[in-house]
Every structure is written in C-alpha cells, then in structure tokens.
C-alpha positions in Angstrom: 26.4 -13.6 12.3 24.6 -16.5 13.9 20.8 -16.9 13.7 18.8 -16.2 16.9 15.9 -18.3 15.6 15.1 -20.3 12.6 11.7 -21.6 12.0 9.1 -22.3 9.3 5.9 -20.3 9.5 4.2 -22.6 7.0 5.1 -25.9 5.2 6.2 -24.1 2.0 7.9 -21.1 3.6 11.2 -20.9 5.5 12.1 -18.1 7.8 15.3 -17.2 9.7 15.8 -14.3 12.1 19.2 -13.1 13.2 20.4 -11.4 16.4 20.6 -8.1 14.6 16.9 -8.3 13.8 17.4 -9.0 10.1 14.8 -11.5 8.8 15.0 -13.7 5.8 11.9 -15.4 4.4 11.8 -17.6 1.3 9.4 -19.8 -0.7 10.7 -22.5 -3.0 8.7 -22.9 -6.2 9.6 -26.2 -8.0 9.7 -26.0 -11.8 10.6 -22.3 -11.9 13.9 -21.1 -13.4 13.8 -17.6 -11.9 14.0 -15.9 -8.5 12.3 -12.8 -7.3 14.2 -11.0 -4.5 13.0 -8.1 -2.4 14.6 -6.1 0.4 11.7 -4.7 2.5 12.7 -1.8 4.8 10.4 -1.0 7.7 10.6 2.7 7.0 8.1 4.8 5.0 6.6 8.2 4.7 4.8 8.2 8.0 8.2 7.9 9.8 9.4 11.3 8.5 9.3 14.6 10.4 7.1 17.2 8.6 10.1 19.2 7.6 11.5 16.3 5.6 8.3 14.8 4.2 9.2 12.8 1.2 12.6 11.7 2.5 11.8 8.0 2.2 10.8 8.3 -1.4 13.7 10.6 -2.2 16.1 8.0 -0.7 14.5 5.3 -2.8 15.6 7.2 -5.9 19.1 7.9 -4.6 20.0 4.3 -3.8 20.0 3.5 -7.5 22.6 6.2 -8.2 25.8 4.4 -7.2 27.8 3.1 -4.2 31.3 3.4 -3.0 32.5 0.8 -5.6 29.8 0.8 -8.3 28.3 3.6 -10.5 24.7 3.8 -11.3 25.5 2.8 -14.9 27.4 -0.3 -13.7 24.4 -1.4 -11.5 22.0 -1.0 -14.4 24.3 -2.7 -16.9 24.9 -5.8 -14.8 21.1 -6.4 -14.4 20.5 -5.7 -18.1 23.2 -8.1 -19.1 21.3 -11.0 -17.6 17.8 -9.8 -18.6 16.9 -9.0 -15.0 14.4 -6.4 -13.6 15.4 -4.0 -10.9 13.0 -1.5 -9.3 11.6 -0.1 -6.0 8.6 1.6 -4.5 7.9 3.6 -1.3 4.7 3.2 0.8 3.5 4.9 4.0 5.0 2.2 6.3 7.7 0.5 4.3 10.0 0.8 1.2 10.7 -2.2 -1.1 13.7 -2.7 -3.4 13.2 -5.7 -5.6 14.5 -7.6 -8.7 13.8 -10.7 -10.7 16.6 -12.7 -12.3 17.4 -16.3 -13.4 18.2 -18.6 -10.6 21.8 -18.8 -11.5 22.1 -15.0 -11.2 20.8 -14.8 -7.6 24.3 -14.4 -6.1 24.9 -11.3 -8.3 21.5 -9.9 -7.3 22.1 -10.3 -3.6 25.5 -8.8 -3.8 24.4 -5.7 -5.8 21.3 -5.0 -3.8 23.1 -5.4 -0.5 25.7 -2.9 -1.7 23.0 -0.5 -2.7 21.2 -0.7 0.6 24.3 -0.4 2.7 26.9 1.7 0.8 25.1 4.2 -1.5 27.0 7.5 -1.5 24.1 9.9 -2.2 26.4 12.2 -4.2 25.5 15.9 -4.2 25.1 16.1 -8.0 22.8 13.0 -8.0 20.8 14.5 -5.1 20.1 17.7 -7.0 19.2 15.9 -10.2 16.8 13.6 -8.4 15.3 16.6 -6.6 14.2 17.9 -10.0 13.0 14.4 -11.0 10.8 14.1 -7.9 9.3 17.5 -8.5 8.3 16.3 -12.0 6.9 13.2 -10.4 4.7 15.4 -8.2 3.7 17.4 -11.2 2.7 14.2 -13.1 0.6 13.1 -10.1 -1.1 16.5 -9.9 -1.9 16.3 -13.7 -3.7 13.0 -13.1 -6.9 13.7 -11.0 -7.5 9.9 -10.7 -4.2 9.6 -8.8 -4.2 12.9 -6.9 -7.7 12.3 -5.5 -6.4 9.5 -3.2 -3.8 11.8 -1.6 -6.3 14.5 -1.1 -8.7 12.0 0.5 -6.1 10.7 3.0 -5.2 14.3 3.9 -8.9 15.1 4.5 -9.5 12.0 6.6 -6.3 12.2 8.7 -5.5 15.9 8.6 -2.3 16.6 10.6 -1.3 13.0 11.0 1.7 11.4 9.2 -0.6 8.8 7.5 -2.4 11.7 5.9 0.7 13.0 4.2 1.5 12.1 0.6 4.4 9.6 0.1 6.0 11.9 -2.5 6.2 14.8 -0.1 5.3 18.3 -1.3 7.0 20.7 -3.6 8.0 22.8 -0.6 9.6 20.0 1.4 11.4 18.5 -1.6 12.7 22.0 -2.6 14.0 22.6 1.0 15.3 19.3 2.2 19.1 19.0 2.1 21.4 16.1 1.1 22.6 16.0 4.7 19.1 15.5 6.1 18.3 12.7 3.8 21.7 11.1 4.5 21.1 11.2 8.2 17.7 9.6 7.7 19.4 6.9 5.6 22.3 6.2 8.1 20.0 6.2 11.1 17.3 3.9 9.9 18.6 1.7 7.1 20.0 -1.0 9.4 19.5 -4.8 9.6 16.8 -4.6 12.3 14.6 -2.8 9.8 15.3 -5.3 6.9 13.2 -8.2 5.7 14.8 -10.0 2.8 12.2 -12.1 0.9 12.9 -14.4 -2.1 10.7 -16.8 -4.0 11.4 -19.1 -6.9 14.1 -21.7 -7.8 16.1 -21.5 -4.6 17.1 -23.2 -1.4 16.6 -21.3 1.9 20.1 -22.2 3.2 21.7 -20.9 0.0 19.9 -17.5 0.3 20.9 -17.3 4.0 24.6 -17.9 3.1 24.5 -15.2 0.4 22.9 -12.7 2.7 25.4 -13.5 5.5 28.2 -12.8 3.0 27.0 -9.4 2.0 24.8 -7.9 4.7 26.2 -6.4 7.9 29.7 -6.5 6.4 29.8 -2.8 5.5 31.5 -0.5 8.0 28.4 1.7 8.4 26.2 -1.1 9.7 27.2 -1.5 13.3 25.6 -4.3 15.2 22.8 -3.6 17.6 19.3 -2.3 17.3 18.4 0.6 15.1 16.3 3.4 16.5 12.6 2.6 16.8 10.8 3.6 13.7 7.4 4.6 15.1 5.5 4.6 18.4 2.7 2.0 18.7 -0.9 2.8 19.4 -0.9 6.1 17.4 -4.4 5.7 16.0 -5.2 8.9 14.0 -8.6 10.6 14.8 -11.1 10.6 11.9 -12.2 13.8 10.3 -15.5 14.6 8.7 -13.9 17.1 6.4 -14.9 17.6 2.7 -12.0 18.8 0.5 -12.8 20.2 -2.9 -10.0 21.0 -5.4 -11.3 23.2 -8.3 -10.2 21.9 -11.7 -11.8 22.5 -15.1 -12.1 18.8 -15.7 -14.6 16.9 -17.8 -15.2 14.5 -14.9 -15.7 14.9 -11.2 -13.3 12.6 -9.3 -14.9 11.6 -6.0 -13.5 9.7 -3.0 -15.7 9.0 0.0 -14.6 7.0 3.0 -13.5 6.5 6.6 -11.2 4.5 8.8 -10.9 0.8 8.3 -9.2 -2.1 10.2 -5.5 -2.5 11.0 -3.4 -5.1 9.3 -3.4 -7.2 12.5 -7.2 -7.0 13.2 -8.8 -10.4 12.7 -11.9 -8.6 11.4 -10.0 -7.6 8.3 -11.0 -10.9 6.6 -14.7 -10.2 7.1 -14.4 -6.6 5.9 -12.4 -7.8 2.9 -15.5 -9.8 1.9 -17.7 -6.7 2.5 -15.4 -4.5 0.4 -15.4 -7.0 -2.4 -19.2 -7.2 -2.5 -19.5 -3.4 -2.4 -16.9 -2.4 -5.0 -14.4 -5.2 -5.7 -15.3 -6.4 -9.2 -17.6 -6.2 -12.2 -20.4 -7.9 -10.3 -20.0 -5.7 -7.2 -22.8 -3.4 -6.2 -21.1 -0.1 -7.1 -20.1 -1.4 -10.5 -23.5 -2.7 -11.3 -25.6 0.2 -9.9 -23.4 3.1 -11.0 -21.8 1.9 -14.2 -23.9 -0.9 -15.7 -27.5 0.2 -14.8 -27.1 3.9 -14.9 -24.0 4.5 -17.1 -22.8 7.2 -14.7 -19.2 6.2 -14.5 -16.5 4.4 -16.4 -14.4 3.7 -13.3 -16.0 3.0 -9.9 -14.6 0.8 -7.1 -13.9 0.6 -3.4 -10.7 -0.3 -1.5 -9.4 -1.1 1.9 -5.8 -0.3 2.8 -4.4 -1.5 6.2 -1.7 0.1 8.4 -0.2 -0.7 11.8 -2.9 0.8 14.0 -5.8 1.5 11.6 -6.9 1.2 8.0 -8.5 3.3 5.3 -11.7 2.4 3.4 -12.8 4.5 0.4 -15.1 4.5 -2.5 -13.9 6.1 -5.7 -15.9 7.2 -8.8 -15.3 9.4 -11.8 -18.5 10.9 -13.1 -20.0 13.8 -15.0 -20.0 16.8 -12.5 -23.8 17.1 -12.6 -24.1 13.5 -11.4 -21.6 13.8 -8.5 -24.2 14.2 -5.7 -26.3 11.4 -7.1 -23.3 9.0 -7.3 -22.5 9.8 -3.7 -26.1 9.1 -2.7 -26.1 5.7 -4.4 -22.8 4.8 -2.8 -24.1 5.6 0.7 -27.3 3.7 0.0 -25.5 0.6 -1.0 -23.3 0.8 2.2 -26.4 1.3 4.3 -28.1 -1.8 2.7 -25.1 -4.0 3.4 -24.8 -2.7 7.0 -28.5 -3.5 7.4 -28.0 -7.2 6.5 -29.0 -6.8 2.8 -26.1 -8.9 1.5 -27.6 -12.0 -0.2 -26.2 -15.5 0.0 -25.1 -15.3 -3.6 -23.3 -12.0 -3.0 -21.5 -13.3 0.0 -20.3 -16.4 -1.7 -19.3 -14.5 -4.9 -17.3 -12.0 -2.8 -15.5 -14.8 -1.1 -14.8 -16.5 -4.4 -13.5 -13.2 -5.9 -11.1 -12.7 -3.0 -9.9 -16.4 -3.0 -9.4 -16.5 -6.8 -7.6 -13.1 -6.9 -5.2 -14.3 -4.2 -4.4 -17.6 -5.9 -4.0 -16.0 -9.4 -1.7 -13.4 -7.9 0.7 -16.1 -6.8 1.3 -17.7 -10.2 4.7 -16.1 -10.6 7.8 -15.6 -8.4 7.2 -11.8 -8.0 3.7 -12.4 -6.6 5.0 -15.0 -4.1 7.9 -12.8 -3.0 5.6 -9.8 -2.5 3.1 -11.8 -0.4 5.7 -13.2 2.0 7.7 -10.0 2.2 4.8 -7.8 2.9 3.3 -10.2 5.4 6.5 -10.5 7.3 7.2 -6.8 7.5 3.6 -5.8 8.0 2.1 -8.6 10.2 5.2 -10.3 11.7 3.7 -13.6 10.5 3.1 -15.3 7.3 -0.2 -17.2 6.9 -0.2 -20.0 4.4 -2.4 -19.6 1.4 -4.7 -22.3 2.7 -5.0 -20.4 6.0 -6.0 -17.2 4.3 -8.5 -19.1 2.1 -9.9 -20.8 5.2 -10.3 -17.5 7.1 -12.1 -16.0 4.1 -14.4 -19.0 3.8 -15.3 -18.7 7.5 -16.8 -15.3 7.2 -20.6 -15.4 7.9 -23.4 -13.1 7.2 -23.3 -12.0 10.8 -19.6 -11.2 10.6 -20.1 -9.2 7.4 -23.0 -7.2 8.8 -21.2 -6.4 12.1 -18.1 -5.0 10.3 -20.2 -3.1 7.8 -22.2 -1.5 10.6 -19.0 -0.5 12.4 -17.0 0.9 9.5 -19.9 2.4 7.5 -21.1 4.1 10.7 -17.9 5.9 11.3 -17.4 9.6 10.5 -16.7 9.9 6.7 -14.5 12.3 4.8 -14.9 13.4 1.2 -12.5 14.6 -1.5 -13.6 15.9 -4.8 -11.7 17.2 -7.9 -13.7 18.9 -10.6 -15.3 22.2 -11.7 -16.8 23.0 -8.3 -16.4 25.9 -5.9 -15.0 25.3 -2.5 -18.4 25.0 -0.7 -20.2 23.0 -3.4 -20.5 20.0 -1.1 -21.0 21.7 2.2 -24.8 22.3 2.1 -26.6 19.2 3.0 -23.9 16.8 1.8 -21.5 17.3 4.6 -24.2 16.5 7.1 -25.2 13.5 5.1 -21.6 12.2 4.9 -21.1 12.6 8.6 -24.3 11.0 9.6 -25.3 7.4 9.8 -26.1 6.0 6.3 -29.6 6.7 5.0 -31.7 3.6 4.2 -31.3 2.3 0.7 -35.0 2.7 -0.1 -34.8 6.4 0.7 -31.8 6.9 -1.5 -33.5 5.0 -4.3 -36.7 7.1 -4.0 -34.6 10.4 -4.1 -32.9 9.2 -7.3 -35.9 7.9 -9.1 -36.7 4.4 -10.3 -33.9 2.0 -10.9 
C-alpha cells in the first residue's frame, strides 16, 4: 500500500497518510528504551443506534478474546512474557487500544494488535460472558455516585442526543443486543479509514510504517476503499435546562452543574481552558478555595471542560453534605458570574496559564503521555500542534479573551444533576429558575450566604 501523503506536522512528529485513509503518527523520544503504541478508532458511543447503545464498548471487550489464529490467553501471555501492558478504553467519539513494550518488542506488539483489530472472531461464548461482565461494570458505576453523576448530567444536558447517552450503554440495551448486531457494527466500521496508529518512544517512523504495512490491510475482511461515514457533521445538540435528581440514601449530595462548551476545533478553547483552570482546575482555583478551604463544605470540588466534534461540555462537580447543596450551587454560580464580569485578577490569569502549561509538560514525561497526545490530536483535530504551539496559544490568552468566553459559556442555559437523599422536585422551586437564568452577581450570592 503506497502512501498518499507523508509530512511532518511539527519538527518532532512524523505523519504518514495512506490512500485507504489509515494514518500513522509517531514521536521519537531519544534516551527512552520503551515504545507506547495506540490504535485509535474513529468510532465511539455517539455513533451507535439507540437500540445497540453500548456496542462500541462491548466490542472493545470482545477484541481481547481471541482471533482466528490466537486465543485470548495466547495474546495475554505474549505481552506478559515481555513485561508489557495491554489495555483499551471507549469514549463518546473514539475507541483506543494501546500497549507499552520495550523497543525491541514493538514488532510483536504491532503484529498482535493488528490481528486483534482486524481478525477477532467474537465467539458466541465469549459474547455471552462479556455481556455479564459489562452488566457488572454498569452495576459498579451505579454504586459509585461520583462516577454516575457525570452520566446523569450529560443525559440531562443533551436529552435525546447520542452525546447524552452513557458509553457503557444501559442494562436494557446490553441485555438485548445480539452477537450479530455487534459483529455487523465491527465489520462495517473497523476499517483503515477510521484508524490512527500512534507511537512514541524509542523508534524510527519509517520502521513503524513498515511494520504497519506488513500487518494492516492484509486481512481478507479489510477490503480497500472508504468505510461508511461515521457521523454527520454539524449536529450540534440543543442545550436543556433540565434538573435531574436521583434519590439515594447517601451521606453526601453529589452535584454537577453546567452547560455546553466549545468544540475541539474552536480556537476559543484555549481561552476557556484558562477560565476553567482558574475556576476549578487546581488547589488554588476559586471553587477549591471558596468551597473547600474557606468553608469546609466539600472534599472534592472541581470543574472540567470536555470537547467533542461540534460542541463541548462544561461542568462543575461537588460532593457535599445534603443540607449544604443549595449553598454550594449558589457559590459556584457566584464565582462564574464574577469571572464573566471581569473579576479575574492578573495573578489568577497567570496562575491558570501556568497550571495548564505545567500540567501539559508534566503529562509528556513518558511514552504513554506522548502517544496519547499525538493520537488524540490526530483523530480529534486532524492536526497535531507542537507543545510549543500549545504553550504559545495558552500564553496569548488575555483578560479580554477570558472575559468574553466566560460570558458566553456561563450565560448559556444550564442543566443540573444531583444524587442524594432528595425528592424529585427538591431543586425545582427557585433553583431551576436560578440555574436557567443569567448568573447572579457575586456580591448578591455572598450576601445570601453570609460573610466569607
């Protein structure tokens, strides 16, 4: 298979794209003795029909269960024999299969992972066993309110849209989906045009390309040509003002409040990253200082921003005593209002930038971090910014930029999800209107709560 285009996106990164659509991106790390390898597949839970919700994650489990020539035990043994790691995860817009091995074991890793991706048999007995495993995984999530709350929030914010569905699926869809349905999903979408192969560590780009060319697209199932389009573009989900309360006799109230954010290609994502860091990104952030340090009202409190193809998700999470739930929400909204009103100080702005820049650099100190960065960037953005470019874009964020994105995002309709000892309408009176409205001034919120 001959490359259609080969180019370097940045001085330290090499990239090759083939006529089939398969892409290979690598980063050489001198002085390392290991390689992290990932196969990123442009298929996730949002690409499933409602009747087969959870199929992507189900398939992720099944690809470890054996191929036409290797059993699941043989695959596990060959990686264990060299001290390697082998794992996978499923997200809403992609699935990643990854490993880390010594550099001399990279040919083995490419061969075995290529076989898993192309030639897994999805045996009926394995399918039924994994069906039970996934139901237990759903049970485990449901037993952890700090995990479940984020799925409930996405459902509240994007009710009826694929992005609002949980990656795991539901008990009903997992119980009803058939092996043939998952197999059709696999054979239809797991094709080279949906693959990005990323590697980082002790390697040469040309060697990785030769290994991939030897093992990918050689299976009889993978015909040349473009695979079906995964998802239609421009499908921006409408935002809901819903509040969803799940009654649980828990000691804490688990709260998530938020709205839509920016897409993974929106240039404003850098400015909002700074805002998010200042609001709830670290121990010096406003939420941590106001809610945990000053008031002792939560052990865990933070904010996050997740980006997708057409939109994003911004949310604040806190776990607090049920009697303090409304007060915590009021403080969070007050801090958002103050930032949107230009209240971010010079020190806060610079500290938020430094937090983002330092976190990025520290995450790239090993081969797995480097592989994840280039693989996720290629499959999500279609481009790979150098570390210096990301740092420069973060540095370039001004007070005006931060205020503009804060006003836009914090002024959008907000949804709320709560797990705790509350009745269904506990947050409807007054709170729903407050969540949906423009943020109240910080001073008003502070007055309502008492002196700080």
